[in-house]
N, C-alpha and C positions, 0 to 999 in steps of 0.2 A: 367589372373594375374599370375605372376611367383611365384615359391615357396618362393623366398626371399621377394617378396612384401607381400605375405600372412603372412609370419613370422613377418614382421614389423607391419602389421595391428594387428595381434594377440597380439604381445607384447604391443602395445598401449592399446588394449582392456583390457588385463590382468591388466595393471597398473591402470585402471579405475574401475575394478570390486570390488564389496563388498565382505566381508568375506564369506558369504553364498555361493555365486556363485564360489568363489575360491575353497571352499571345494568340491563342486560338480565337478568342472573341475579337481581338484587333484584326486578325486576318479575315474573319467573316465580315466585319463591318467595312473594311477596306474594299473587299470584293463587291459588296452590296452597293457602296457609293460609286465605284467605277462603273458598274452596270447601269446605275441610275443616270450617271453622267452620259454614258453612251446612248441610252434610250432617249434622254432629253435632247442630245445633239441630233439624233436621227429625226425626232419630231420637229425640231427647229428647221432642219434642212428640208424636210418634206413640206413644211409650211411656206417655204420661199417659192414664190411663183416664178416659173421660167420666163426668160425674156420673150417679148412678143414675136420675135423672129424664129423662135424654136417651135417646131411642129412635132408632135409625137409621131413616131414611125410605127407602121403596122408590119406584120410579117411579110406581106406582099411588097411593101416599100423596100424592106431589106433584100428580098429576093430580086427585085428589079435592080437595085443598086449592084448586087453581085453579078447579075447578067451583064450590065453595062461595063463593069470592071473587067469581066472575063472577055468581053468583046474588045475592049481597049487593049488588053494584053495580046489578043490574037492579031490585032492590027499594028502591033509594035509600039503602041503608045504607052511605053513604060520606061523606067529608068533603073539602072543597076544600083544596088545598095551602095557599092563603093563610090559610084559617081555622085549619088545623093549626099553621102558623107562629105565628099570633097567640096561639093557646092555649098553645103550647109556651113562649113567652116569659114566660108567667105562672107557669110551674112553679117 
């Protein structure tokens, strides 16, 4: 059966359905379209090239960053959250 024939049959069936089944069908189609929209959005976002200054990070890059941050904390190169909040309010 072709797509157009299936559509015709479905249209006839929809015209004959009771309200309860129409609500179920509506719910199913809404969920389907929401999933399609989410999948399309993800595909569109994945297709966007990152800016040239963005470099992908490896696991070793992340570990190196963590070691540097830990060393900064050990050397007192940190700021208290309350001080940061106060400073950010002045921006």
